[in-house]
C-alpha positions as a Markdown table, in Angstrom:
| # | Residue | x | y | z |
|---|---|---|---|---|
| 1 | Met | 210.1 | 176.3 | 84.6 |
| 2 | Lys | 212.0 | 173.7 | 82.8 |
| 3 | Leu | 210.0 | 170.5 | 83.6 |
| 4 | Asp | 210.4 | 167.2 | 82.0 |
| 5 | Phe | 206.9 | 166.1 | 82.9 |
| 6 | Pro | 203.4 | 167.6 | 82.1 |
| 7 | Leu | 201.4 | 169.9 | 84.6 |
| 8 | Ala | 197.6 | 169.8 | 84.3 |
| 9 | Ser | 195.0 | 172.5 | 85.0 |
| 10 | Asp | 191.7 | 171.7 | 86.6 |
| 11 | Trp | 189.7 | 174.9 | 86.7 |
| 12 | Gln | 186.4 | 173.0 | 86.5 |
| 13 | Arg | 187.5 | 170.8 | 89.4 |
| 14 | Lys | 186.5 | 167.6 | 87.5 |
| 15 | Thr | 190.0 | 165.9 | 87.9 |
| 16 | Ala | 189.9 | 166.7 | 91.7 |
| 17 | Ala | 186.5 | 165.1 | 92.1 |
| 18 | Ala | 187.6 | 162.1 | 90.0 |
| 19 | Tyr | 190.8 | 161.7 | 92.2 |
| 20 | Gly | 188.8 | 162.0 | 95.5 |
| 21 | Val | 190.5 | 165.2 | 96.7 |
| 22 | Leu | 187.7 | 167.8 | 96.0 |
| 23 | Asn | 186.4 | 169.4 | 99.1 |
| 24 | Thr | 182.8 | 170.0 | 98.1 |
| 25 | Ala | 182.0 | 172.4 | 101.0 |
| 26 | Ser | 184.7 | 174.9 | 99.9 |
| 27 | Gly | 184.8 | 174.1 | 96.2 |
| 28 | Phe | 188.6 | 173.6 | 96.4 |
| 29 | Ala | 190.7 | 170.5 | 96.1 |
| 30 | Asn | 192.7 | 169.4 | 99.1 |
| 31 | Arg | 196.4 | 169.7 | 98.4 |
| 32 | Ala | 197.5 | 166.5 | 96.7 |
| 33 | Ser | 200.5 | 165.4 | 94.5 |
| 34 | Phe | 200.1 | 162.3 | 92.2 |
| 35 | Val | 202.9 | 160.5 | 90.5 |
| 36 | Val | 201.6 | 158.7 | 87.5 |
| 37 | Asp | 203.9 | 156.2 | 85.7 |
| 38 | Pro | 204.2 | 156.0 | 81.8 |
| 39 | Gln | 201.4 | 153.5 | 81.7 |
| 40 | Gly | 199.1 | 156.0 | 83.4 |
| 41 | Ile | 199.0 | 154.0 | 86.7 |
| 42 | Ile | 199.2 | 156.2 | 90.0 |
| 43 | Gln | 202.3 | 155.0 | 91.7 |
| 44 | His | 202.4 | 157.5 | 94.7 |
| 45 | Ile | 200.1 | 160.0 | 96.3 |
| 46 | Glu | 201.2 | 162.8 | 98.8 |
| 47 | Glu | 198.3 | 164.5 | 100.6 |
| 48 | Gly | 197.8 | 167.2 | 103.0 |
| 49 | Ser | 200.7 | 169.3 | 104.4 |
| 50 | Ser | 203.3 | 166.7 | 103.2 |
| 51 | Ala | 202.3 | 167.6 | 99.5 |
| 52 | Ile | 203.6 | 171.0 | 100.1 |
| 53 | Asn | 207.0 | 170.0 | 100.3 |
| 54 | Pro | 208.0 | 168.3 | 96.8 |
| 55 | Asp | 210.7 | 166.0 | 98.4 |
| 56 | Gly | 208.3 | 163.1 | 98.9 |
| 57 | Thr | 207.1 | 163.2 | 95.4 |
| 58 | Ala | 210.5 | 163.7 | 94.0 |
| 59 | Ala | 211.8 | 160.7 | 95.9 |
| 60 | Ala | 208.9 | 158.8 | 94.5 |
| 61 | Cys | 209.5 | 159.7 | 90.9 |
| 62 | Ser | 213.2 | 158.7 | 91.5 |
| 63 | Arg | 212.3 | 155.3 | 92.8 |
| 64 | Ile | 209.9 | 154.8 | 89.8 |
| 65 | Lys | 212.6 | 156.1 | 87.4 |
| 66 | Ala | 215.1 | 153.5 | 88.8 |
| 67 | Arg | 212.9 | 150.5 | 88.2 |
């Protein structure tokens, strides 16, 4: 993959818990995509089934980049 942004691994589920998407009953994170700006501020969150399709997150990235 040729990405111009970093991806993170969360095998200990610490980030999922901190971001509020960890399902403690199953031990898995609920599907979510977060768009974080260069200052480290979350600008957009896609959760649930809409997070499967990257179009919403891609559109959010484009809006942030255009600012």
